[in-house]
N, C-alpha and C positions, 0 to 999 in steps of 0.2 A: 697508286695514281695520285698526283698532286691535286688538291682542291684549290682552284684558283678563284673561288668566290670570296667575298668579304668575310663570310663565316669561316672559311678555311684559313684565311690570314689571321683572323682573331684567335682561332684555336692554336695555330702555330706560334703566335705571340705568347699565349698562355703557357705553352710548353717550354718556351725559351726563358721567359721572365717571371712566370708565376702570377701575373696580374692581368686584368682585363683592360684592353686598350681602347682609345678612340681611334677612328680610322678616317683618313683623308685620301682623296684621289685628285690627280691633276692629269689632264690629257696631253698626249703628244699633239703634233700639228702637221698639216700639209700646207704648203704655200701654193696657191693657184697661179699666182703671177706676182712678180716684184721681187727678184732675187738679188741679193747683195746691194740693195737700195737702203735697207734700214739703217746701217751705220753711216750712210751718207745723208741722213736726215730726210730720206725720201718717202715713197709710198709703197705699201705692201698689201697683199690680199690673202691672208691665211684663213684657215678654218681648223677648228679642233677636230680630232679623230677619236673614235671610240676606244682605241688602245690607250691605256693610262699607266701612270705610276702611282702606287699606293704606299701610304706611310701610316703605320700603326704606332701609337705612342702611349706611354703611361709615365706619370711623374715619379721622380726619385726624391729621396730625402737629402741627398747631397748635391754637389755642383757638377757631377759628372754627366757626360752624354755618352751613352753606350749605344753603338751603332752596329746593326746587323743587316744583312741582305739575304733574301731567299735565293739569290743567284750566285753568291760567293760564300766560302766557308769561314773566312776570317772575321774577327770581331775588332772593331776600332773603338778606342776609348779616348776622350779628351776631357780636360777640366775646363769648364766654362769661365773660370775666374783667374786661374793662375798660369795656364800654359800659353806659350807663344806658338800657336798652331800655324803650320805652314803647309802649302800644297806639296804632295809627294807623288804625283802622277799615279793616283790610286782612285778606285771607284768612289771612295768615300769623300774625295775632295769636294764634290758638288754638295754634299751634305754639310761637311765641316765649314765650307766657304759661306754657306748661308748663315750658320750659327755665328761665325766670326763677324760677318757684315752686320747682322742684326744687333749683336752685342756692341759693336763699334758705333752703331747709329743710336745707341742709348736705350735699347730695349733690354730690360733685365730678364734673362732667360732662366727658367727653372730647370734643374737637372732632369734627365729623361732617359728612358729606354726607348729605342727607336728601331723599328724593323721596316725595311724598304723592299717592295716587290715591284718589278717592272715588267710591263707587257709590251712596251715600245722597244723594238729591236735597237740595240746599241750600234752606233755607227751607220745607221740607215738614212740619216738626214731628216728624221721625223721628230727631232728635238727631244730625245730622251733626257738629255741633260737639263733642259728647262723644266720638263715635267718633274724630275727629281727635285730640282730647286724649289719649285712652287709647292709641291706636296710637303716638302720638308718645312718650308716657311710657315704654311698654314698650321702644320702640326706643332711646331715649336711655339708659335705665337699663342695658339689655343691652349696648349699645355701650361703656358705661363700667364693665362688670363688676360692676354693682350688682344686688342682689336685694331687692325690696320687696314685702310682702304685698299681696294683691288689694284689701282694704278700704282700706289706706293709699294705694294708687295712686289709687283712686276719690276719696278725700278731697283729695289733692293736685291732681288734675285739676279737681275742683269749685272749689278755691281759684283756679286759673288763670282760670276763667271768671268767678268772682265778683270777684276782686281785680285782674286784669289786663285782661280783656275788658270787664268792667263789667256783666255780666248776673247778677242776683241769683238764680240758679237754685238748686234744692235738690240733694240727693245722688243722686236716682233715676237720672238718665241715665248718669252715669259709673259708678255701681255695677253696673247691669245690663250695660253694655257690657263691663266687666271680668270679671264673675263669673257670667254667665248659664249656665244648663244647657240642653242640647238637649232639646226636647220639653216644656219646662216654662215656666210663668209663675211670677213671684215675688211673693208678698205680703211687702212690706218695711216694717218699722217704721223710719221715717226718723230717729227720735230714737236708739233703741238699736241700730239696724241688725240687729235680730233678723229672721231669715229663715224663711219658710215656703214651700217649693217645692210647686207645684201642677201635676200632670201634666194636660195637655190630652187630652181624649178623642181616640182615633186617627181617628175619622170626622168630625172637626171641623176646619175650616180658618180661618185668620186671613186676611181679605181686606182689603187696604189700598187705599184710593182717594185719589189725589192730586187735589185740586181745581184744581191749577195756579195757585192764588193763594198767593203767597209771604208768609210772615210774617217778622218780625225779632225774635228773642228778646231782644236787648239794648235794644229800643225802650222808649219812655217808658211805654206802657200796661202792659207786663209789670211793670216796677219799681213803677209806681203801684199795681197790685193788691197787691203785697207791702206797700207802705206803708199801704194801707187796712187790711190784715189786722193789721198792727202797731198801728194806731190802735185797732182793735177790741179787741185785747188790753189796751191801756192803759186804755180806758174800762171794760171788763168787770172789770179787776183791782180796781177800787174796791169792787165787791161780791163778787168772787171772788179774794181776795188771793193764793191759792196758784198761780194759773195762770201758765205761762211762755210758752205759745203757744196758738193756737186748738185744737190737739190736746187740750188739757186741759179743754175746754168740752164738756159734754154737750148734746144737743138740748133736754132739759128745762131746763137752766140758761139756754141762750140764749133760749128762749121766755119764761122768767121775767123776764129782765133786758133784754128787747128794747127797752123804752122808753128805756133808757140810751144807745141808739145812734142816730145819724142814719140816715136811711132807706138811703142808699147803703152805709154801713158795715155796717148790719144785713144787707143782701143779700149782701155779700161774705162776712161771717161765716157766714151761713146755708149758703151753698154749701159752705164748707170743713167745717163741723161735720157736716152731713148726708152729705157725700161720704166722710168718714172712716168713718161708720157703713155706708155702701154698700159700701166696700171689704171691710170685715170680713164683711158678709153675703154678698158675692160669693165670698169665699174658701170659705165654708161651702157655698154652692151648687155651686161647681166640684168640691169634694171629694165631693159627693153626686151628681155628674153631672146636676145640675138645670140644664140649659142654658136652659130657658124662664125660670126664676127669675133666672139670670144675665143673660139678655137684657133682662128687665124693669128690672134695676138699671142696665144700660147706657143704656136710654132715659131713666130718671130723671136719670142723670148728665148726659146731653146737654142735657136741658131746664134743668137747674140752671146749667150753664155758659152757656147761651144767655140765660136770664132773670135769674139772680141775679148771676153773675160777669161776664156780658156780655163774653165773649171769643170768641164764635162770629162767624160772618158769613153772609151770604145764601147763598153757595156751599156752605159746610159744612152749613147747615140743609137745603138742597136735596138734597145728597148723602145725608144721613141719611134724609130722607123717601123718596127713591127706593129706598134699600136696604130700608127697612121694608116696601115694597110687594112685594118679591121672595119667591118660594117658598124655603123652606129657611133663611131668615135668623132667627137667634135674637135678635139685637140689634145695634144700630149706634150709634156716637157719634163725635164729634170726638175726636181724640187729639193731644196736644202742647199747646203754649202757647196756640194759638188765633190768631184774626185771619187765618185762612187755613190752608194745609197740608192734612192728611189726615184721613180718617175710618178707623175700624177697625170691621169687621163680623165677627161670629161666625156662620159659615155651615156648614151641612151639606156635607160634601165632595162629595157627589153633585150638589149644586145649583150648584157654583162656576162652571162653564163658562157656564151660562145667566145667572147673576148678572152675570158680567163683561160678557157681550154686551149685556144689557139696560141695565145701568147706563151703560155707555159711550155707547150710542146715545141714551138719554134725556137724560143730562147734557149731551152735545154739542148736542143739539137745543134745549135750554132756555138754554144759556149761550154757545154758540159756542166753547167750550173743549173740547179733546180731553183727557180725563183719563188719567192713568197708573193702571192697576189691576194689582195683582199679588198673588199668594198666597205666603205665607211660612210655612214650618215654624219653630217656635221654635228659634232657633239657639244654639250654644255661645258662650261669652264669648271675650274677646281672647286671642290666642295667637301664638306664633311659627310660621311656615309653613316647614317644612323643604324 
């Protein structure tokens, strides 16, 4: 039986590399509301989850980075000084990309042995990639005696996914993985990085339901949505010359200039513009402990993602519909990039056990898939584990 504790990872590292490592963890995340707004300079509301990615590291005397994973059998090796390292559609791209971006930003990295262990399901929409990136960045920087502030680490990790991996994601995932606060969601302005921490009521649980349908963040559909948003900005800027992103467009302005946009572009823009407004309204609702109002905004968000942004799928829609039928549920929606992955439901803690039982049985009966369902308390951000 695999020992998934830090002690177990330490022992596995010793067996592989013969040395004692330092260990770092970075959490995955769930997004309560504010989907596909981050790369439009908008507002998001993520929270870190207890499922994490772990990075164990020890220094080497040469310039090589030797990378292993507990989930895959192969070993990846790069030279930090001499090789022209490129992405190759491999699990190690997220690790190598961080090393390349750090080195390119002027951080002199020491050679290292690195072992990655992931608890965040790949392709689930819970940002396993960002967790890998952040855990790797902390490990490589610490191994090299370097200290870099949390927001800067998030920006560098985002660059790794944008420029090396090729997924044009926003800053949300890396930011919350690095800087999350236990017990809190974060209302984040993705342009200014202004933060507004929101404490979740103690009798409320975040319940994550994995549809078991994987998505791929770097896929064409994700990047296509971003291109469509950029086209919307280009067309709207003819009438609204001051705008830099859809974040700068109000609902009233979009309605006024709707005829300037092709039908599909209008739908994409409408989702982003209204979703930004929903995030701001949701922050107010959460501060007032208005969970019914918060849940209503979650429903509107999912409908918009399904109908206007068109990134949902039949399994996500089914999971949300089943959740909405359960007692004690304030609201439910898809979370993450879409085309599969997970839903997030805000549930009264007393109703969680029955929620899990009923959803699991109903979803399996209708799809033939056994969902993963778990409850997570909002977790702390990335850190070294002593």
